[in-house]
N, C-alpha and C positions, 0 to 999 in steps of 0.2 A: 528123745524118747519121753513120753508122757509119766509125770510123777503120779505116782499110787500113794496117796499116804493113808497108813495106817496107825493105829494105836492097840498097843499090847499090857495089859496090867497082868504085874508078877509079883512075886514076893519081893525079888531085887529091886522093884520100883517100876515106873511107867514109862514107856518106849515108844516115840513116835520115829514110825519109820518110812523109807521109801520101798514099797513091796515091787515096786518094777525093776528096780535093782538089787533088791536082797529079800527075796520073800520070807523068810523066817529069820529075824533080829530077837534076840534074846537079852536078858539084863547079864548074859557072861560076857557079851562082847564089848562091855564098859569096864572089864577088867583084865589090866595088861598080864597077870597072872593066866588066864585063860588063852592069851596068845602066845605065852612065852610057853607053853605045856603043848603047843601045837607045832612050837618051830616056826612060829609066824610073828613073832614081835622083834622087827628090823631094829629100832632103836627106841629109849627111852630117856628124856632129858627133864631136864629140873625146871627151876626158874618156877614161876607164877604160874604159868600155864600147865605146867604137869603133862606135857605132851609126848604122846609114843606114837611111832609109827608102825601098822599092822597091815600085813597080808591078808584080806578078805576076798570071799568070794567076788564081790565088786570089785576087786583092784587094790591097789595101794590104797591106805587112807589113814588118817591124821585122829588118832583118839584124843581129846581134850578135856581133862578135870577142871571145871570153873574154879578158882583160886582169887581170894580177895587181894587186893594191893593196898598200901599207903600204910598208915598208923593202924586202922582197924586191924590188918591180917594180922597184927602182935597178939590179939584177943580174940579174935574169928576168923580162922584159917579158909574156911569154902561155906559157910552156911550163911543162906540168905532169908528173909523174909517170906514165909509164905502168904500168897496174895490170888492164889488160883493157879490152876496149870497153864493157861496160855499165858500169863505171864511170867513165867520161870524164864531165864536167862536162857536156857537151853532150845526150849521149845519155841522161844521167840527168835532166837537166832537163826534156828532149822527154818523155821517160814520164812523169816528175810530171805536166807538164803535161795530158798527155793524160789520167791519172787523175784530173785536176780537172774536166777537161771532161765525163767520165765523168757526174762528180755533180752536172753544170749547176753548177757555182760560178763566179764571176763573174772569171775571168782570159783571158790573151791562148792564143788557140788555136794550139798548134802545129803548124808546116807541114814544116821540114826542120832535120836535124841533122847534122854534118858532124864527125868528128876526122882530123886528119893524124897521123900516127906517125913519129915520128923516132928511131929505135932505142928507147931505155929512156923517151924524152920522147913528148909531144904537144901540139898546137894545136887548138884546138875554134872552131866557130860555131853558131848558133841563127839560124832565122829563126820569127818568130811573127807573126800575123796582128795588125795594128795596131788601136788603139782610139781611133776617131776623136771628136773635140770634145772631147779628155780634157785635164785641168790636173791636177796633182799635187796632194796635200794641203799640200806645203809653198809651192806657188804660192798658193793658197785663204789659206792663213796671211798671206804677204807681202802679197796683195790685199786683206786685211781681211776674206776669205769666208768664215773659218773660225767658225760659230759652234755653238752647243749642238746642234741641231738637223744639223748635219754631223758633230759629233762623237758624238753617240749612232749615227748610221748607219755612222761609221766603226767605232765598237766592236762593232755588229752585224757590220759586215763580217767583222772578225776571226773571231768568234766563229762565226761558219759554217763557216771553214777550221777550227778549233779543233775544233770539234763532231767534223769527218772526222778528226782525228788528225793534221792537214798540218802541219807547223811551217816559217815563214819565216825561212831564215837570217839575213834582213837586215832586220828590219822597221822601216822608217821612214817618217817622210813624204813621200819621195820615191818610195817603193814603194805608194803609195796614188794609185789614179788617180779624179778625180771627174769623171763626163760630167752631163749634164744628166738622163739617164734612171737611171744607177744607179752604184755605186763597184766598183773592179776593185783589186786586190793582183796587181802584176806583179814581174818578175825572183826567180825561185824558184829561182835558183842555188844549190845546196848544201842545197835545203831538202829534207825527208825526211817519212816517214810516221812517227807515233810512237804508242805506246800511250798511250790517255788518263791526265795526270797533270797536278796542280795545278800543280807546279814548273815546267816547262817553258813552261807556259801564261803564268804571271806572269812570268817571266822574257823572255818574247815580247812582254807589253804593256810592262814596264819599258822595255826598249829603244826601244818606240815614244815613250814619255814623255820619254827622255833627246833623243831625235832633235828633238822638240818643244820643249823647251827649249833644247835647243842652236840652234835656230833662231830663238832669242829669242821664246815664245810668251808667259812669264811677262811679259815686259816691253812686248808689243805689245797683250796681253788684260788688263785689270784683272782681278784675282782669276781668275786662268787655273785654279787648282786648282778653284774652284766654277762658273767661268763655261763650261769645255772640259773637261777633266780627269774631272770629276764624272760629266757628261753622258756620256761616251764608257763609261765603266767600268759607268754603269748599262747604256746601250745593248748593251756585251757581256754583262752578266750576266742581263739579261731573253731575251736570245739563248739563251744558252748553257744556261737553264733551258727554254725553250721545249720 
């Protein structure tokens, strides 16, 4: 289905949406209370992402409010410096996901994005289609389901994005989703299209490795380097060279 990008200005913010999937998206779509009142709020989680799962006319979706992380979050919870609509976190991620969808790469399809400007700052939200029956690579590790085959598939997944010049700003085991049918990358906040270069590709892989190490993979899996990381790199290199 060809995306039909539309923008709507409302008192509750500026909304960018895919009219081919949802012909009428308003600012109220970004309020979990709106979905709760309609009996369409499945779950609402905490954490930095402020994620809610909602039932929309376009199907089950994930609603995420952008929150800051790190030390700055102690003083500034969710505001970002205004530098123009196209540079807002939500609009940028929406359009990157739309590009990814046009390449038929496995990532959540974007449904709608919003920003609310407050003078020199703004807040932002994003709605994407939910990926069903999924668990993260981190959960697979914790459940002792990360093996050489899954590692190879993970490497191949990352390579497919890298071949198209897609850089993931936070490539870690929590942002790889595993379903019975396929693997997906999620959370492309601050992601970007980059010119082919070995340096950023290797840095991206190194970030993923640090994530697995931080989650205790070397302690959980005997000979982690040969049993998991070697197959992952093999799957990556084989796909990059295909």
